[in-house]
C-alpha positions, 0 to 999 in steps of 0.5 A: 844681200837683203831679206825680201817680203812680198805682199799684195797678190791675190784674185782680181777681175779682168780689167782691174788693178793690183799693187804689189809691195815688197819690203826689204829688210837690211841697211842701204836699201836706197843702193839696191837696184830692185826688180819684179819678175814673174812665172806662169806655170809651164813657162819660164821666169820673165822680167817685168821691171826694174828700178835703180836705187835712186828711183830715177830710172825704170825699165820695163818689159816691152809687152808690159810697158804702159800697164805696169809701173814700178816705183819705190819708197826708200824711206819705207824700204819698200818697192811697188808694182802697180798693175792695171788693166790686167788680163788673164795672161798676167796670172803668175807668181810674181817675185821681187829681187834685189841687186845689192850692187845696184847694177841690175845684173846681179839679183842676189836676193829673191822674195818668196813670191806672191800669186796674182790671178786674174779672172775672165 
């Protein structure tokens, strides 16, 4: 388990960019698989991206691949989500999650969520 604190959300114009950060508090951060999810009002939470502990492998929702990039800095215990060419459809609460087993199948810890609003 790990405590997660997200930041970087806010208001952005269509076509703009934002970078979300998720700071993790706990040992062995590099062993955690990390993921980003989002949920818009009235919709189910959906997978956005995930990254292995080493940072060597990444995974994306097909619809977002090419616009969103997940990365991590294990020296800073932080995972990032770079979002580019944003549209109003990207408006949602974004959550980061940690899988302490490093498998990407057991996201046991979740951040509080950060609001991203994209205006047209």
